[in-house]
Backbone as CSV, one residue per row, in Angstrom:
resi,resn,N_x,N_y,N_z,CA_x,CA_y,CA_z,C_x,C_y,C_z
1,MET,76.511,117.487,119.523,76.988,116.149,119.830,78.287,115.879,119.069
2,GLU,79.253,115.279,119.749,80.529,114.986,119.133,80.381,113.895,118.085
3,SER,81.054,114.095,116.967,80.981,113.140,115.875,81.972,112.005,116.116
4,ARG,81.484,110.776,116.036,82.396,109.642,116.179,83.167,109.408,114.878
5,TYR,82.486,109.604,113.756,83.106,109.344,112.466,83.340,110.643,111.698
6,ILE,84.414,110.664,110.933,84.643,111.712,109.946,84.464,111.054,108.582
7,ILE,83.523,111.588,107.808,83.103,110.944,106.565,83.394,111.868,105.389
8,GLY,84.013,111.320,104.368,84.251,112.062,103.138,83.429,111.468,102.007
9,ILE,82.658,112.304,101.335,81.833,111.869,100.213,82.326,112.556,98.954
10,ASP,82.768,111.758,98.014,83.128,112.283,96.700,81.871,112.222,95.840
11,LEU,81.209,113.361,95.716,79.997,113.460,94.904,80.438,113.667,93.461
12,GLY,80.730,112.576,92.780,81.339,112.658,91.469,80.341,112.819,90.338
13,THR,80.826,113.320,89.219,80.000,113.442,88.029,79.604,112.074,87.506
14,THR,80.528,111.113,87.559,80.289,109.774,87.024,80.060,108.741,88.122
15,ASN,80.788,108.846,89.213,80.652,107.914,90.335,80.784,108.656,91.652
16,CYS,80.145,108.112,92.675,80.307,108.623,94.036,81.054,107.574,94.859
17,ALA,81.834,108.061,95.829,82.571,107.161,96.715,82.532,107.743,98.124
18,VAL,82.651,106.861,99.102,82.583,107.276,100.505,83.736,106.646,101.281
19,ALA,84.485,107.469,102.002,85.544,107.003,102.892,85.284,107.569,104.285
20,TYR,85.770,106.857,105.306,85.510,107.348,106.659,86.576,106.851,107.626
21,VAL,86.662,107.572,108.727,87.599,107.248,109.807,86.832,107.218,111.111
22,ASP,87.101,106.227,111.927,86.517,106.124,113.264,87.448,106.862,114.226
23,THR,86.993,107.965,114.794,87.841,108.769,115.669,88.226,108.028,116.951
24,HIS,87.496,106.969,117.293,87.857,106.189,118.476,89.134,105.396,118.246
25,GLY,89.591,105.357,116.986,90.814,104.628,116.676,92.075,105.438,116.880
26,GLY,91.922,106.688,117.296,93.086,107.519,117.545,93.664,108.123,116.278
27,ARG,94.820,108.757,116.420,95.436,109.479,115.308,95.792,108.565,114.135
28,ASP,96.125,107.325,114.423,96.538,106.391,113.378,95.400,105.478,112.926
29,ALA,94.170,105.902,113.164,93.019,105.095,112.764,93.017,104.911,111.246
30,PRO,92.738,103.711,110.781,92.761,103.458,109.336,91.576,104.110,108.625
31,ILE,91.757,104.352,107.337,90.676,104.856,106.500,89.901,103.664,105.935
32,HIS,88.593,103.702,106.071,87.732,102.650,105.546,86.923,103.196,104.365
33,PHE,86.504,102.287,103.503,85.670,102.670,102.365,84.320,101.972,102.488
34,LEU,83.278,102.738,102.287,81.920,102.199,102.391,81.549,101.500,101.090
35,HIS,81.183,100.236,101.187,80.660,99.507,100.035,79.143,99.689,100.038
36,ILE,78.652,100.322,99.011,77.297,100.882,99.004,76.297,99.903,98.396
37,PRO,75.280,99.485,99.148,74.252,98.605,98.582,73.489,99.327,97.466
38,GLN,73.263,98.614,96.375,72.530,99.179,95.241,72.028,98.056,94.357
39,VAL,71.010,98.347,93.583,70.449,97.355,92.667,71.392,97.200,91.471
40,VAL,71.799,95.969,91.181,72.654,95.697,90.027,71.868,95.040,88.891
41,SER,70.751,94.440,89.229,69.799,93.905,88.264,68.482,93.743,89.012
42,PRO,67.350,93.704,88.307,66.074,93.601,89.015,66.056,92.446,90.011
43,GLY,65.789,92.778,91.266,65.739,91.777,92.321,67.063,91.450,92.964
44,ASN,68.163,92.044,92.485,69.486,91.746,93.029,70.168,93.005,93.553
45,VAL,70.580,92.967,94.820,71.270,94.087,95.459,72.671,93.623,95.850
46,GLU,73.673,94.433,95.497,75.052,94.128,95.876,75.697,95.354,96.502
47,ASN,76.709,95.132,97.333,77.475,96.212,97.936,78.692,96.481,97.062
48,LEU,78.748,97.668,96.473,79.825,98.017,95.551,80.627,99.191,96.097
49,SER,81.899,99.267,95.681,82.784,100.314,96.194,82.428,101.690,95.643
50,LEU,81.756,101.734,94.490,81.338,102.998,93.893,79.831,103.006,93.673
51,LEU,79.250,104.184,93.765,77.841,104.381,93.427,77.792,105.205,92.145
52,PRO,77.534,104.588,90.993,77.441,105.371,89.758,76.415,106.496,89.893
53,SER,76.767,107.677,89.397,75.931,108.870,89.581,74.819,108.929,88.536
54,PHE,73.999,107.884,88.542,72.908,107.758,87.586,71.614,107.480,88.337
55,SER,70.526,108.011,87.789,69.204,107.776,88.352,68.253,107.441,87.206
56,TYR,67.500,106.361,87.355,66.588,105.908,86.300,65.154,106.057,86.770
57,GLN,64.351,106.744,85.964,62.944,106.965,86.271,62.143,105.739,85.835
58,ILE,61.652,104.972,86.793,60.971,103.715,86.504,59.576,103.987,85.946
59,LYS,59.258,103.313,84.863,57.927,103.418,84.271,56.977,102.500,85.030
60,GLU,55.739,102.945,85.229,54.759,102.148,85.966,54.561,100.788,85.297
61,LYS,54.617,99.735,86.083,54.441,98.351,85.637,55.532,97.907,84.655
62,GLU,56.660,98.612,84.657,57.765,98.244,83.776,58.462,96.978,84.259
63,PHE,58.479,96.783,85.585,59.140,95.632,86.181,58.224,95.022,87.242
64,PRO,58.439,93.752,87.577,57.638,93.125,88.637,57.805,93.853,89.966
65,GLU,56.800,93.783,90.779,56.833,94.425,92.098,58.010,93.885,92.917
66,GLY,58.707,94.783,93.570,59.837,94.395,94.409,61.164,94.328,93.692
67,SER,61.178,94.638,92.395,62.416,94.519,91.616,63.513,95.442,92.115
68,PHE,63.119,96.589,92.700,64.119,97.584,93.097,64.061,97.915,94.586
69,ASP,63.514,96.986,95.347,63.446,97.187,96.789,64.848,97.191,97.389
70,LEU,65.046,98.062,98.359,66.282,98.149,99.128,65.949,97.947,100.601
71,PRO,66.939,97.676,101.432,66.639,97.462,102.853,65.893,98.634,103.489
72,TRP,66.071,99.841,102.954,65.455,101.029,103.546,64.318,101.605,102.696
73,ARG,64.019,101.007,101.559,62.962,101.561,100.715,62.342,100.459,99.861
74,GLN,60.998,100.447,99.849,60.275,99.497,99.026,59.473,100.239,97.947
75,ALA,59.325,99.571,96.814,58.551,100.086,95.680,58.931,101.521,95.310
76,PRO,60.205,101.796,95.064,60.608,103.158,94.687,60.159,103.488,93.265
77,LYS,60.086,104.782,92.983,59.721,105.236,91.641,60.960,105.496,90.788
78,TYR,62.107,105.311,91.378,63.362,105.475,90.643,64.404,104.548,91.249
79,VAL,65.460,104.289,90.494,66.560,103.467,90.984,67.858,104.227,90.738
80,VAL,68.759,104.161,91.721,70.023,104.890,91.671,71.181,103.901,91.616
81,GLY,72.231,104.258,90.868,73.457,103.472,90.919,73.712,102.605,89.704
82,ALA,74.232,101.385,89.960,74.745,100.532,88.888,73.684,100.171,87.859
83,TYR,72.502,99.753,88.319,71.498,99.342,87.339,70.941,100.541,86.588
84,ALA,70.828,101.674,87.238,70.372,102.880,86.545,71.302,103.211,85.392
85,ARG,72.590,103.041,85.609,73.576,103.295,84.552,73.394,102.324,83.392
86,GLU,73.230,101.034,83.705,73.104,100.038,82.641,71.775,100.163,81.917
87,ARG,70.712,100.410,82.641,69.392,100.543,82.023,69.329,101.777,81.133
88,GLY,70.098,102.805,81.499,70.115,104.032,80.714,70.614,103.822,79.300
89,ALA,71.456,102.813,79.084,71.938,102.513,77.738,70.830,101.927,76.878
90,GLN,69.821,101.322,77.530,68.721,100.701,76.800,67.523,101.647,76.637
91,VAL,67.261,102.442,77.664,66.136,103.386,77.632,66.687,104.760,78.029
92,PRO,67.412,105.411,77.125,68.180,106.605,77.494,67.362,107.808,77.924
93,ASP,66.085,107.907,77.503,65.349,109.111,77.881,64.741,109.012,79.279
94,ARG,65.046,107.942,80.007,64.567,107.830,81.385,65.708,107.881,82.400
95,VAL,66.924,108.138,81.927,68.065,108.145,82.834,68.586,109.561,83.031
96,ILE,68.979,109.857,84.254,69.601,111.136,84.601,71.065,110.846,84.902
97,SER,71.952,111.508,84.181,73.383,111.314,84.386,74.064,112.665,84.590
98,SER,75.234,112.623,85.192,76.067,113.816,85.412,75.310,114.977,86.061
99,PRO,74.541,114.732,87.132,73.797,115.847,87.731,74.703,116.929,88.300
100,LYS,75.930,116.551,88.736,76.818,117.569,89.313,77.207,118.619,88.288
101,SER,77.392,118.208,87.034,77.743,119.177,85.995,76.635,120.213,85.816
102,TRP,75.396,119.766,85.998,74.276,120.696,85.853,74.267,121.757,86.954
103,LEU,74.811,121.436,88.127,74.790,122.406,89.223,75.587,123.661,88.886
104,SER,76.540,123.546,87.965,77.373,124.700,87.604,76.924,125.350,86.300
105,TYR,75.817,124.884,85.732,75.357,125.388,84.438,74.464,126.602,84.674
106,THR,75.072,127.787,84.603,74.363,129.015,84.976,73.308,129.434,83.962
107,ALA,73.320,128.850,82.769,72.337,129.233,81.749,70.963,128.618,82.013
108,ALA,70.867,127.731,82.994,69.599,127.075,83.304,69.238,127.295,84.764
109,ASP,67.948,127.186,85.063,67.475,127.234,86.438,67.689,125.851,87.034
110,ARG,68.702,125.718,87.893,69.089,124.412,88.394,68.169,123.866,89.467
111,THR,67.161,124.671,89.837,66.137,124.185,90.767,64.857,123.804,90.037
112,ALA,64.853,123.917,88.709,63.680,123.594,87.900,63.746,122.143,87.428
113,PRO,62.590,121.517,87.151,62.559,120.111,86.705,63.029,119.970,85.259
114,LEU,64.317,119.839,85.057,64.921,119.788,83.724,65.315,118.383,83.287
115,LEU,65.489,117.477,84.239,66.095,116.180,83.954,65.111,115.031,84.123
116,PRO,65.164,114.009,83.274,66.115,113.791,82.183,65.952,114.831,81.079
117,TRP,67.082,115.325,80.592,67.075,116.393,79.591,66.446,115.893,78.286
118,ASP,65.510,116.701,77.767,64.898,116.432,76.461,64.098,115.131,76.440
119,ALA,63.669,114.676,77.618,62.843,113.466,77.666,61.394,113.807,77.375
120,ARG,60.621,112.793,77.040,59.203,112.997,76.759,58.465,113.483,78.006
121,GLU,57.336,114.181,77.786,56.592,114.763,78.902,56.097,113.714,79.877
122,GLU,55.840,112.514,79.395,55.304,111.465,80.262,56.328,110.999,81.294
123,VAL,57.601,111.298,81.049,58.654,110.908,81.996,58.733,111.950,83.109
124,ALA,58.724,111.506,84.348,58.826,112.432,85.480,60.164,113.168,85.434
125,HIS,60.107,114.489,85.562,61.309,115.320,85.531,61.605,115.862,86.932
126,ILE,62.892,115.998,87.240,63.308,116.599,88.503,64.426,117.598,88.227
127,SER,64.782,118.363,89.238,65.818,119.385,89.082,67.203,118.788,89.282
128,PRO,68.252,119.451,88.785,69.620,119.004,89.064,69.918,118.923,90.562
129,VAL,69.333,119.844,91.342,69.527,119.794,92.796,68.918,118.521,93.365
130,ASP,67.694,118.203,92.946,67.041,116.988,93.439,67.760,115.732,92.967
131,ALA,68.290,115.758,91.740,69.022,114.599,91.230,70.281,114.356,92.056
132,SER,70.977,115.421,92.436,72.149,115.287,93.293,71.756,114.825,94.693
133,ALA,70.623,115.331,95.164,70.138,114.933,96.490,69.823,113.441,96.539
134,ARG,69.326,112.891,95.437,69.034,111.460,95.402,70.276,110.630,95.694
135,LEU,71.386,111.022,95.104,72.631,110.282,95.312,73.071,110.369,96.769
136,LEU,73.027,111.573,97.322,73.444,111.762,98.710,72.490,111.068,99.677
137,GLU,71.202,111.076,99.355,70.239,110.391,100.222,70.482,108.885,100.203
138,HIS,70.783,108.342,99.030,71.087,106.906,98.934,72.301,106.567,99.806
139,ILE,73.315,107.414,99.743,74.511,107.193,100.563,74.166,107.274,102.044
140,ARG,73.335,108.227,102.410,72.943,108.365,103.828,72.233,107.105,104.317
141,HIS,71.272,106.628,103.531,70.544,105.424,103.929,71.465,104.209,103.987
142,ALA,72.401,104.113,103.020,73.337,102.984,103.011,74.196,102.981,104.277
143,TRP,74.693,104.161,104.646,75.504,104.277,105.871,74.676,103.901,107.100
144,ASN,73.494,104.454,107.199,72.667,104.200,108.379,72.282,102.728,108.495
145,HIS,72.174,102.058,107.355,71.842,100.631,107.361,73.051,99.777,107.730
146,LEU,74.208,100.069,107.137,75.373,99.208,107.312,76.211,99.541,108.542
147,VAL,76.502,100.829,108.718,77.431,101.239,109.780,76.687,101.597,111.065
148,ALA,75.689,102.463,110.945,74.943,102.869,112.137,74.092,101.730,112.676
149,ALA,73.591,100.883,111.768,72.787,99.716,112.158,71.653,100.105,113.110
150,GLY,70.995,101.231,112.794,69.840,101.649,113.578,70.152,102.507,114.781
151,ASN,71.432,102.749,115.093,71.809,103.579,116.243,71.810,105.044,115.826
152,PRO,70.853,105.861,116.293,70.763,107.262,115.868,72.039,108.058,116.112
153,ASP,72.800,107.711,117.158,74.034,108.439,117.448,75.080,108.245,116.351
154,LEU,74.937,107.170,115.588,75.899,106.866,114.535,75.364,107.174,113.141
155,PHE,74.152,107.700,113.056,73.591,108.046,111.754,74.526,109.016,111.032
156,LEU,74.562,108.920,109.734,75.448,109.778,108.953,75.166,111.257,109.216
157,GLU,73.900,111.611,109.341,73.544,113.011,109.542,74.017,113.553,110.886
158,ALA,74.460,112.668,111.782,74.980,113.099,113.083,76.505,113.156,113.097
159,GLN,77.138,112.841,111.965,78.594,112.807,111.894,79.127,114.062,111.190
160,GLU,80.436,114.216,111.256,81.098,115.298,110.528,81.317,114.833,109.088
161,VAL,80.692,115.524,108.145,80.677,115.079,106.751,81.326,116.131,105.858
162,PHE,82.223,115.673,104.998,82.839,116.526,103.986,82.372,116.049,102.616
163,VAL,81.913,116.994,101.795,81.481,116.691,100.430,82.386,117.449,99.474
164,THR,82.945,116.752,98.507,83.873,117.393,97.578,83.145,118.126,96.462
165,VAL,83.745,119.234,96.029,83.247,120.027,94.902,84.446,120.481,94.075
166,PRO,84.256,120.747,92.790,85.359,121.311,92.005,85.815,122.639,92.592
167,ALA,87.108,122.908,92.545,87.623,124.180,93.054,87.037,125.350,92.278
168,SER,86.684,125.095,91.024,86.177,126.158,90.159,84.671,126.379,90.290
169,PHE,84.008,125.618,91.147,82.585,125.876,91.403,82.428,127.290,91.943
170,ASP,81.495,128.044,91.373,81.247,129.383,91.894,80.369,129.296,93.137
171,ALA,80.094,130.464,93.738,79.342,130.490,94.998,77.960,129.879,94.835
172,SER,77.338,130.104,93.675,76.002,129.570,93.436,76.016,128.054,93.380
173,ALA,76.988,127.482,92.656,77.068,126.022,92.553,77.359,125.396,93.910
174,ARG,78.173,126.054,94.705,78.467,125.536,96.045,77.215,125.573,96.921
175,GLU,76.482,126.674,96.834,75.258,126.789,97.626,74.244,125.727,97.224
176,LEU,74.152,125.441,95.924,73.229,124.414,95.450,73.659,123.025,95.901
177,THR,74.958,122.798,96.021,75.457,121.518,96.538,75.048,121.343,97.995
178,VAL,75.179,122.416,98.780,74.754,122.369,100.179,73.248,122.131,100.259
179,ARG,72.494,122.775,99.366,71.050,122.598,99.359,70.683,121.143,99.029
180,ALA,71.416,120.550,98.092,71.167,119.143,97.760,71.427,118.255,98.968
181,ALA,72.504,118.547,99.702,72.814,117.765,100.904,71.701,117.909,101.939
182,GLU,71.202,119.115,102.104,70.117,119.335,103.063,68.857,118.593,102.645
183,LYS,68.567,118.588,101.349,67.408,117.841,100.857,67.568,116.349,101.124
184,ALA,68.824,115.894,101.138,69.115,114.488,101.401,69.143,114.170,102.888
185,GLY,68.901,115.171,103.728,68.884,114.961,105.172,70.229,115.114,105.835
186,ILE,71.176,115.772,105.136,72.527,115.965,105.686,72.763,117.465,105.836
187,SER,72.596,117.978,107.025,72.748,119.417,107.238,74.111,119.780,107.815
188,ARG,74.789,118.797,108.392,76.102,119.028,109.002,77.169,118.689,107.965
189,VAL,77.414,119.594,107.038,78.282,119.297,105.913,79.270,120.431,105.668
190,THR,80.483,120.066,105.312,81.525,121.019,104.925,81.963,120.683,103.511
191,LEU,82.047,121.693,102.646,82.507,121.476,101.285,84.029,121.487,101.244
192,LEU,84.587,120.567,100.489,86.036,120.453,100.338,86.365,120.431,98.852
193,GLU,87.262,121.302,98.432,87.622,121.362,97.023,88.397,120.110,96.624
194,GLU,88.055,119.568,95.471,88.627,118.299,95.037,90.151,118.336,94.853
195,PRO,90.719,119.367,94.223,92.185,119.395,94.128,92.865,119.468,95.491
196,GLN,92.238,120.176,96.433,92.790,120.223,97.782,92.762,118.845,98.433
197,ALA,91.653,118.121,98.237,91.550,116.776,98.796,92.647,115.880,98.222
198,ALA,92.888,115.983,96.911,93.946,115.195,96.282,95.310,115.583,96.845
199,PHE,95.508,116.882,97.065,96.787,117.357,97.581,96.998,116.894,99.024
200,TYR,95.933,116.929,99.828,96.035,116.425,101.202,96.428,114.950,101.202
201,ALA,95.850,114.186,100.283,96.180,112.761,100.208,97.655,112.575,99.853
202,TRP,98.178,113.435,98.974,99.594,113.363,98.613,100.477,113.703,99.818
203,ILE,100.071,114.704,100.576,100.837,115.102,101.762,100.873,113.984,102.793
204,GLU,99.758,113.279,102.952,99.645,112.281,104.017,100.114,110.886,103.610
205,ARG,100.832,110.778,102.511,101.360,109.467,102.129,102.220,108.897,103.253
206,PRO,102.010,107.640,103.584,102.750,107.077,104.724,104.211,106.768,104.424
207,THR,104.587,106.659,103.152,105.931,106.189,102.812,106.943,107.313,102.589
208,ARG,106.466,108.534,102.326,107.416,109.613,102.024,106.944,110.916,102.661
209,ARG,107.913,111.761,103.065,107.601,113.072,103.630,107.576,114.101,102.501
210,TRP,106.464,114.834,102.423,106.342,115.809,101.341,107.382,116.911,101.472
211,GLN,107.800,117.199,102.707,108.795,118.260,102.921,110.129,117.945,102.247
212,ASP,110.386,116.648,102.025,111.654,116.260,101.398,111.607,116.404,99.872
213,GLU,110.441,116.660,99.324,110.292,116.688,97.873,110.073,118.092,97.318
214,VAL,109.951,119.071,98.195,109.727,120.446,97.732,110.688,121.377,98.459
215,ARG,110.766,122.607,97.946,111.572,123.627,98.603,110.866,124.969,98.464
216,VAL,111.294,125.918,99.267,110.663,127.240,99.261,110.737,127.848,97.860
217,GLY,109.603,128.359,97.413,109.528,128.953,96.080,108.932,128.044,95.035
218,ASP,108.847,126.741,95.318,108.220,125.817,94.369,106.741,126.139,94.205
219,VAL,106.242,125.942,93.005,104.808,126.056,92.731,104.329,124.696,92.238
220,ILE,103.356,124.140,92.925,102.847,122.795,92.615,101.540,122.926,91.853
221,LEU,101.462,122.256,90.710,100.246,122.237,89.904,99.472,120.966,90.211
222,VAL,98.226,121.119,90.659,97.341,119.985,90.931,96.319,119.911,89.799
223,CYS,96.310,118.790,89.077,95.372,118.577,87.961,94.356,117.518,88.375
224,ASP,93.095,117.872,88.337,92.025,116.938,88.676,91.136,116.787,87.445
225,ILE,91.305,115.689,86.733,90.491,115.419,85.544,89.416,114.418,85.942
226,GLY,88.192,114.897,86.043,87.095,114.068,86.512,86.150,113.653,85.398
227,GLY,84.982,113.203,85.804,84.011,112.739,84.823,83.431,113.857,83.987
228,GLY,83.208,115.008,84.591,82.574,116.097,83.856,83.321,117.408,83.886
229,THR,84.320,117.518,84.757,85.069,118.779,84.852,86.554,118.500,85.001
230,THR,87.340,119.500,84.637,88.781,119.468,84.870,89.150,120.681,85.713
231,ASP,89.864,120.426,86.797,90.236,121.473,87.751,91.747,121.623,87.800
232,PHE,92.205,122.865,87.854,93.630,123.146,88.025,93.800,124.083,89.216
233,SER,94.724,123.739,90.104,95.038,124.603,91.245,96.553,124.725,91.374
234,LEU,97.005,125.927,91.762,98.426,126.164,92.000,98.664,126.336,93.497
235,ILE,99.641,125.598,94.018,99.995,125.649,95.440,101.419,126.175,95.558
236,LEU,101.600,127.269,96.304,102.927,127.855,96.514,103.541,127.326,97.799
237,VAL,104.798,126.927,97.718,105.536,126.492,98.902,106.330,127.684,99.431
238,SER,106.012,128.118,100.640,106.730,129.238,101.258,107.195,128.819,102.650
239,GLU,107.668,129.776,103.424,108.210,129.458,104.741,107.687,130.445,105.771
240,LYS,107.276,129.916,106.903,106.828,130.740,108.026,107.392,130.153,109.310
241,ALA,108.079,130.978,110.062,108.655,130.578,111.345,109.505,129.322,111.216
242,GLY,110.257,129.249,110.113,111.151,128.121,109.918,110.487,126.844,109.436
243,GLU,109.190,126.902,109.160,108.464,125.723,108.690,107.945,125.958,107.275
244,LEU,107.919,124.892,106.482,107.349,124.999,105.145,105.850,125.253,105.252
245,PHE,105.354,126.131,104.402,103.958,126.555,104.439,103.382,126.449,103.033
246,LEU,102.187,125.913,102.931,101.533,125.709,101.637,100.372,126.690,101.483
247,GLU,100.326,127.358,100.333,99.276,128.352,100.093,98.751,128.209,98.663
248,ARG,97.441,128.049,98.543,96.858,128.007,97.204,96.822,129.424,96.645
249,ILE,97.391,129.616,95.477,97.496,130.967,94.923,96.653,131.169,93.665
250,ALA,96.147,130.100,93.069,95.343,130.269,91.848,94.485,129.038,91.599
251,VAL,93.327,129.301,90.980,92.404,128.243,90.568,92.019,128.514,89.129
252,GLY,92.019,127.492,88.295,91.650,127.652,86.898,90.163,127.947,86.729
253,ASP,89.806,128.480,85.574,88.396,128.700,85.264,87.672,127.355,85.201
254,HIS,86.369,127.409,85.375,85.577,126.184,85.345,85.573,125.614,83.928
255,ILE,86.061,124.392,83.794,86.182,123.756,82.486,85.302,122.508,82.465
256,LEU,84.254,122.560,81.667,83.372,121.402,81.534,83.984,120.422,80.546
257,LEU,85.035,119.774,81.004,85.773,118.853,80.147,86.262,117.695,81.005
258,GLY,85.934,116.486,80.585,86.352,115.333,81.363,85.936,114.047,80.683
259,GLY,85.651,113.023,81.489,85.301,111.719,80.950,84.057,111.742,80.087
260,ASP,83.090,112.598,80.425,81.878,112.700,79.600,82.227,113.093,78.172
261,ASN,83.226,113.949,78.031,83.614,114.409,76.690,84.280,113.297,75.895
262,MET,84.995,112.402,76.593,85.539,111.237,75.906,84.411,110.387,75.339
263,ASP,83.347,110.210,76.130,82.202,109.439,75.664,81.572,110.090,74.440
264,LEU,81.403,111.404,74.490,80.810,112.123,73.365,81.672,111.999,72.110
265,THR,82.987,112.105,72.288,83.889,111.994,71.142,83.770,110.624,70.488
266,LEU,83.757,109.585,71.310,83.606,108.241,70.771,82.271,108.075,70.057
267,ALA,81.197,108.561,70.685,79.864,108.388,70.107,79.724,109.141,68.783
268,TYR,80.188,110.384,68.730,80.048,111.161,67.490,80.971,110.635,66.397
269,THR,82.112,110.092,66.778,82.986,109.468,65.787,82.304,108.259,65.156
270,MET,81.660,107.449,66.002,80.946,106.293,65.482,79.751,106.712,64.631
271,ARG,79.079,107.802,65.039,77.933,108.258,64.239,78.375,108.675,62.841
272,ARG,79.533,109.359,62.755,80.034,109.759,61.443,80.394,108.539,60.587
273,ARG,80.990,107.550,61.221,81.352,106.345,60.472,80.116,105.613,59.978
274,LEU,79.087,105.525,60.832,77.852,104.869,60.418,77.160,105.648,59.305
275,ALA,77.192,106.989,59.415,76.572,107.816,58.381,77.276,107.625,57.043
276,ALA,78.611,107.491,57.085,79.367,107.275,55.846,79.018,105.941,55.203
277,GLU,78.539,105.003,56.037,78.148,103.700,55.507,76.663,103.635,55.171
278,GLY,75.968,104.789,55.321,74.561,104.852,54.937,73.569,104.663,56.064
279,THR,74.041,104.630,57.310,73.138,104.457,58.459,73.046,105.762,59.234
280,LYS,71.865,106.338,59.295,71.651,107.580,60.026,70.931,107.285,61.332
281,LEU,71.479,107.779,62.437,70.907,107.522,63.756,69.927,108.619,64.153
282,ASP,68.788,108.226,64.753,67.890,109.229,65.312,68.363,109.581,66.717
283,SER,67.686,110.527,67.358,68.139,111.007,68.677,68.106,109.897,69.717
284,TRP,67.122,109.007,69.635,67.009,107.887,70.571,68.215,106.964,70.429
285,GLN,68.533,106.611,69.194,69.669,105.726,68.944,70.979,106.385,69.345
286,MET,71.074,107.697,69.157,72.290,108.412,69.514,72.518,108.391,71.019
287,ARG,71.449,108.509,71.783,71.587,108.443,73.240,72.067,107.058,73.664
288,GLY,71.508,106.036,73.045,71.955,104.689,73.351,73.413,104.482,72.989
289,LEU,73.813,105.059,71.853,75.206,104.951,71.421,76.135,105.647,72.410
290,LEU,75.692,106.767,72.953,76.505,107.501,73.929,76.767,106.647,75.166
291,HIS,75.724,105.979,75.655,75.912,105.112,76.819,76.799,103.919,76.469
292,ALA,76.652,103.391,75.256,77.495,102.278,74.828,78.954,102.716,74.735
293,ALA,79.189,103.955,74.299,80.552,104.481,74.219,81.161,104.578,75.614
294,ARG,80.375,105.007,76.581,80.872,105.071,77.955,81.238,103.683,78.455
295,GLN,80.377,102.696,78.178,80.657,101.338,78.615,81.941,100.808,77.978
296,ALA,82.135,101.112,76.691,83.337,100.650,75.993,84.580,101.300,76.582
297,LYS,84.498,102.596,76.867,85.644,103.303,77.457,86.001,102.724,78.815
298,GLU,84.981,102.482,79.655,85.246,101.954,80.990,85.811,100.544,80.926
299,ALA,85.315,99.733,79.981,85.856,98.385,79.826,87.313,98.435,79.385
300,LEU,87.629,99.393,78.509,88.999,99.532,78.027,89.945,99.912,79.167
301,PHE,89.554,100.908,79.957,90.430,101.366,81.028,90.465,100.406,82.213
302,ALA,89.465,99.541,82.304,89.475,98.547,83.381,90.488,97.446,83.105
303,ASP,90.868,97.302,81.835,91.870,96.311,81.440,93.235,96.989,81.466
304,ARG,94.009,96.744,82.500,95.275,97.450,82.687,96.233,97.234,81.523
305,GLU,96.263,96.011,80.999,97.193,95.716,79.914,96.820,96.493,78.656
306,ARG,95.539,96.523,78.319,95.101,97.226,77.119,95.162,98.731,77.312
307,ALA,94.892,99.195,78.541,94.886,100.636,78.792,96.278,101.245,78.691
308,SER,97.317,100.413,78.759,98.684,100.930,78.682,99.131,101.176,77.262
309,HIS,98.313,100.772,76.298,98.663,100.954,74.893,97.940,102.158,74.320
310,PRO,98.536,102.852,73.359,97.873,104.010,72.741,96.649,103.569,71.951
311,VAL,95.660,104.452,71.894,94.427,104.183,71.179,94.278,105.181,70.055
312,THR,93.968,104.714,68.863,93.764,105.596,67.722,92.294,105.529,67.304
313,ILE,91.657,106.705,67.179,90.272,106.778,66.722,90.285,107.048,65.235
314,LEU,89.699,106.143,64.470,89.710,106.270,63.025,88.434,106.967,62.548
315,GLY,88.483,107.434,61.333,87.291,107.983,60.709,87.090,109.450,60.894
316,LYS,88.113,110.187,61.383,87.973,111.636,61.580,87.973,112.341,60.234
């Protein structure tokens, strides 16, 4: 069946985002962004532009019945998105974060129930693949509720779907990403490397022609600094049949370095300062501090005026 929509899903380490184009709009059809319904506080659902890549394992009788109901699911055993992120700062051993980073961690069995990492046995554990599938399944249900509105022909699983992955993901991590999509009910999926997606967006800028900014022999470095990984790709500009031609010639090694590391740096810096003042944090408190550091970083960068100024971390 022909796909009416072309959907791009950025399965991010820290946040997920969804963009789409209606092919009935022709070549100049605008790009739309899906505002994803999610629980923001018990009993409250809002449509947000990003879906935080967090999942919280709900404890039995922890909240009143119906606190996390969604239009497509009632009485869930977990909550995904904004509230999962915020609740994780308060009860850190019940939150799963950065599941995409785990997909590339070859030292562990990524299909085994590992997450939440180092949580107590009483907390339900799932695999990194299942944790990633939860995010994609939430997106699928959100699309089917808002855009498809019950029409099976418009269901997300019936459309052409692209899911982004780091360029440095090896074959195993890519296969596990596809498996997560299949677990989420999305079998018609194409993987797209994140630096390539960024480069395509640069090429398709409406205000300037990329051909006017490069020449044969140029090598373009694409840097993608994400929540959990940093990707580098080199693009060579060459010529074929009188036309400029772009060819990716190199990809950097997989680097587990990104926004998560900023959070860790802030948290460990604060732990050292507290220790110097006589306060020693246990593992529970340290997890809470890590989430608080992430919140502080995001608040800082959300303030454009403050984010433009240099930041100095004291106490090193």
